[in-house]
C-alpha positions in Angstrom: -7.3 13.1 -8.9 -9.5 14.3 -11.8 -8.3 11.5 -14.1 -9.3 8.7 -11.8 -13.0 8.6 -12.3 -12.6 9.0 -16.1 -10.6 5.8 -15.9 -13.3 4.1 -13.9 -15.9 5.1 -16.5 -13.7 4.0 -19.4 -13.5 0.5 -18.1 -16.0 -1.5 -20.1 -16.0 -4.8 -18.3 -17.9 -5.6 -15.1 -16.2 -6.6 -11.9 -17.8 -9.9 -10.8 -19.3 -9.9 -7.4 -18.8 -13.2 -5.5 -20.8 -13.8 -2.4 -19.5 -16.3 0.1 -21.9 -18.9 1.1 -20.7 -18.7 4.7 -18.7 -16.2 6.8 -16.0 -17.4 9.2 -14.2 -15.8 12.1 -10.5 -16.2 12.1 -8.1 -15.7 15.1 -5.7 -12.7 15.1 -2.8 -15.2 14.7 -4.3 -16.4 11.4 -3.4 -13.0 9.9 0.2 -13.0 11.2 3.4 -13.3 9.2 7.0 -13.0 10.6 10.4 -11.8 9.2 13.8 -11.5 10.9 16.1 -8.6 11.2 19.3 -10.2 9.8 21.3 -7.1 10.5 20.8 -3.9 12.4 18.7 -2.3 9.7 15.8 -3.5 7.5 15.1 -2.0 4.1 11.5 -1.8 2.8 10.8 -0.8 -0.8 7.4 0.6 -1.5 6.1 0.2 -5.1 2.8 1.7 -6.1 0.4 2.3 -9.0 2.1 0.0 -11.5 -1.1 -0.5 -13.6 -0.2 -3.5 -15.7 -2.9 -4.2 -18.3 -3.8 -5.2 -21.8 -2.9 -1.8 -23.3 0.5 -1.7 -21.6 4.0 -3.1 -22.5 4.1 -5.1 -19.4 7.5 -6.7 -20.2 9.1 -3.2 -20.5 7.4 -1.9 -17.3 8.6 -4.8 -15.2 12.1 -4.6 -16.7 12.2 -1.0 -15.5 11.0 -1.9 -12.0 13.4 -4.8 -11.9 16.3 -2.5 -12.5 15.9 -0.5 -9.3 14.9 -3.5 -7.3 18.3 -4.9 -8.2 20.1 -1.7 -7.3 18.5 -1.2 -3.9 18.3 -4.9 -2.8 15.5 -4.4 -0.2 14.7 -6.9 2.5 11.0 -6.6 1.7 8.9 -5.0 -1.1 5.4 -3.7 -0.4 3.1 -2.9 -3.2 0.4 -0.4 -2.2 -2.3 -0.9 -4.8 -3.3 -0.4 -8.4 -0.9 -3.0 -9.6 -3.4 -3.9 -12.3 -5.9 -2.0 -14.5 -7.8 -3.7 -17.4 -5.6 -6.8 -16.9 -6.3 -10.4 -17.7 -5.3 -13.6 -16.0 -2.1 -14.0 -17.9 -1.0 -10.5 -16.9 -1.8 -11.2 -13.2 0.3 -14.4 -13.3 3.1 -12.6 -15.2 3.4 -10.0 -12.5 3.7 -12.5 -9.6 6.1 -14.6 -11.6 8.3 -11.6 -12.2 8.2 -10.6 -8.6 9.2 -14.2 -7.6 12.2 -13.9 -10.0 13.6 -11.2 -7.7 13.9 -13.7 -4.9 12.9 -11.0 -2.4 9.8 -11.3 -0.1 7.0 -9.0 -1.1 3.7 -8.0 0.4 0.6 -7.0 -1.6 -2.5 -5.0 -1.0 -5.3 -3.7 -3.3 -6.1 -0.3 -4.9 -9.3 0.9 -6.4 -8.4 -0.5 -9.9 -7.0 -4.0 -9.2 -10.2 -5.9 -9.6 -11.1 -4.1 -12.9 -10.0 -7.0 -15.0 -11.3 -10.0 -16.9 -11.1 -12.4 -13.9 -13.3 -12.9 -10.9 -12.6 -11.3 -7.5 -10.7 -14.3 -6.1 -8.2 -14.8 -9.0 -5.6 -12.4 -7.6 -5.9 -14.0 -4.2 -5.5 -17.5 -5.6 -2.5 -16.5 -7.8 -0.5 -14.7 -5.1 -1.3 -17.5 -2.6 0.8 -19.8 -4.8 3.7 -17.3 -5.3 7.0 -18.5 -3.7 8.1 -15.1 -2.3 4.8 -13.5 -1.4 4.3 -12.3 2.2 0.5 -12.5 2.0 -2.4 -13.7 4.0 -6.1 -13.3 3.2 -9.3 -15.2 3.8 -12.1 -14.6 1.2 -14.6 -16.1 3.7 -13.6 -14.1 6.7 -15.9 -11.6 8.6 -13.7 -8.5 7.9 -14.4 -5.9 5.3 -11.7 -5.7 2.6 -9.4 -8.2 1.0 -6.2 -7.7 3.0 -6.1 -7.2 6.7 -2.8 -9.0 7.6 0.3 -7.9 9.4 4.0 -8.7 9.3 6.1 -8.8 12.5 9.7 -7.8 12.1 11.6 -9.7 14.8 15.0 -9.8 16.4 16.2 -12.0 19.3 12.6 -13.3 19.7 11.3 -9.7 20.1 8.9 -8.0 17.7 10.5 -4.6 17.0 8.2 -3.4 14.3 4.8 -4.4 12.8 3.7 -3.7 9.3 0.0 -3.5 8.8 -1.1 -4.4 5.2 -4.5 -2.9 4.8 -7.2 -2.8 2.1 -8.4 0.8 1.8 -11.1 -0.6 -0.5 -12.2 0.9 -3.8 -15.5 2.8 -4.3 -18.5 3.7 -2.2 -21.9 4.9 -3.5 -22.8 8.0 -1.6 -26.4 9.0 -2.5 -26.0 10.2 -6.0 -22.4 9.4 -7.0 -19.5 7.1 -6.5 -16.7 8.2 -4.3 -13.5 6.6 -3.1 -14.0 4.3 -0.1 -12.4 4.3 3.3 -10.9 1.8 5.7 -13.9 0.4 7.6 -14.6 0.3 11.3 -14.3 -3.5 11.6 -10.8 -3.3 10.0 -9.7 -0.7 12.5 -11.0 -2.7 15.4 -9.0 -5.7 14.0 -5.9 -3.6 14.0 -6.6 -2.4 17.6 -6.9 -6.0 18.8 -3.7 -7.0 17.1 -1.8 -4.2 18.9 -3.5 -4.8 22.2 -2.4 -8.5 22.2 1.3 -7.6 21.6 2.0 -3.9 21.4 4.9 -2.7 19.2 5.9 0.1 16.9 3.7 0.0 13.8 3.7 1.2 10.1 0.7 1.0 7.9 0.5 0.4 4.1 -2.6 1.0 2.0 -3.7 2.7 -1.2 -6.1 5.6 -0.8 -4.8 8.6 1.2 -6.5 9.9 4.4 -8.1 13.3 4.4 -5.3 14.6 6.7 -2.8 14.2 3.8 -3.9 17.3 2.0 -4.4 19.4 5.2 -1.0 18.5 6.5 0.7 19.1 3.2 -0.8 22.5 3.0 0.6 23.3 6.5 4.0 22.0 5.3 4.0 24.4 2.4 3.3 27.2 4.8 6.2 26.1 7.0 4.0 25.1 9.9 5.0 21.4 10.1 8.1 19.3 9.1 8.2 17.5 5.7 9.9 17.0 2.4 9.1 16.1 -1.1 6.4 17.6 -3.3 2.7 17.1 -4.2 1.9 18.2 -7.8 -1.9 17.5 -7.6 -4.6 17.7 -5.0 -5.0 14.7 -2.7 -7.9 12.3 -3.5 -8.9 10.7 -0.2 -11.9 8.6 0.7 -15.4 10.0 1.0 -15.4 10.7 4.7 -13.1 11.3 7.7 -14.0 8.3 9.9 -11.2 9.0 12.3 -8.8 6.5 10.8 -5.7 8.4 11.6 -6.5 8.6 15.3 -7.3 4.9 15.5 -4.1 4.0 13.7 -2.2 6.2 16.2 -3.9 4.5 19.1 -2.7 1.2 17.8 0.9 2.3 18.0 1.2 3.1 14.3 3.3 6.1 13.6 3.4 6.3 9.8 1.2 5.5 6.8 2.4 4.8 3.2 -0.1 5.2 0.4 -0.2 5.6 -3.4 -3.2 6.6 -5.6 -2.1 10.1 -6.5 0.5 9.6 -9.2 2.5 12.8 -9.1 2.7 13.2 -5.3 5.7 12.0 -3.3 5.7 14.1 -0.1 6.5 13.0 3.4 4.8 15.3 6.0 4.5 15.2 9.7 1.1 15.4 11.3 1.6 16.9 14.7 -1.9 16.6 16.2 -0.9 13.9 18.7 1.7 13.6 21.4 4.0 11.8 19.0 4.5 12.8 15.4 2.8 10.7 12.7 4.3 10.6 9.2 2.0 10.8 6.2 3.9 9.5 3.2 3.1 9.2 -0.5 5.0 6.5 -2.4 6.6 7.2 -5.7 4.7 6.0 -8.8 6.7 3.1 -10.0 6.6 3.5 -13.8 5.1 5.4 -16.8 1.6 3.8 -17.1 -1.7 5.7 -17.1 -0.3 9.2 -16.3 2.6 10.6 -14.3 5.7 12.8 -14.5 8.8 11.4 -16.1 11.1 12.9 -13.5 9.3 11.2 -10.5 9.1 7.5 -11.3 10.7 4.9 -9.0 10.2 3.9 -5.4 10.2 4.9 -1.8 12.8 3.3 0.5 12.0 3.0 4.2 15.0 2.0 6.4 14.3 0.7 9.9 16.8 0.4 12.7 16.9 -2.4 15.3 18.9 -0.4 17.8 16.8 2.7 17.8 13.2 1.7 17.1 11.1 4.4 15.5 10.8 6.4 12.3 11.6 9.9 11.2 11.8 11.7 7.9 15.5 10.7 7.7 14.4 7.0 7.5 12.4 7.7 4.2 13.9 8.3 0.8 12.2 8.9 -2.5 14.3 7.5 -5.4 13.8 8.3 -9.0 15.0 6.5 -12.2 15.4 7.2 -15.8 12.7 5.4 -17.8 14.8 5.2 -21.0 15.7 1.5 -20.9 
């Protein structure tokens, strides 16, 4: 997305870099959270690219988002990055307080802009760790790259039916002469592989920056070569390299990825390069901040079934809402 690096350059404050005095190895179980299927279905709402900040009417933006949370009544909300841009501590606390008011569990991962604020790199972590309804685990002193590498098991009758991997796709990487968007790193992928190997089950992944295959597969969808729905109104802006993330997610029993980052894309397309299909899904930009199109603001709803474990395009719905509140 052409606007993104302009935004990066326009941010005048410096992201503090905090070095841990020691690095610790945590067990796989330390990254685990659990939720129950209370009925035969489980509804996930994906919110993305909210961009609360000092130049935004944060009260109005959260009121808008609250309206469609109340309408859909999801079992879990997952935010896939860029919740903040040019924010301060009060705004960060405001967001998590407002999310707690919904009394619905919510998961959080980072985008490329979330740490561009007047707080140090651990403030978001400390704030969400105190939130009542947050489904979140992170260890600033762990030996994994990235700030979120946790997972949520969805269980019924003592069996794990689905696993949600909440992944940090990181932010920027300096490649020789310029900054590019970063990728999910190798140690993060090995971590996911180990989690699946210990207790295999059907997986979904949530992160911010799209994979390179998003554009390639969407182009094939437009030509009628693969299944899909929705629309992309701008080119995909993936990480700087193809480090085989898609194949490694697939090998870990993951069959869909849900991202944000590109504000006017909301497609769901089926990558058919494996023996099973893999859905590449863009979330719907949640609100009006930074840039977007007024007719595609809202959320993505993912409905999972306990009787027929799996996911298809029919399980995913883009929902749009009128901003005039």
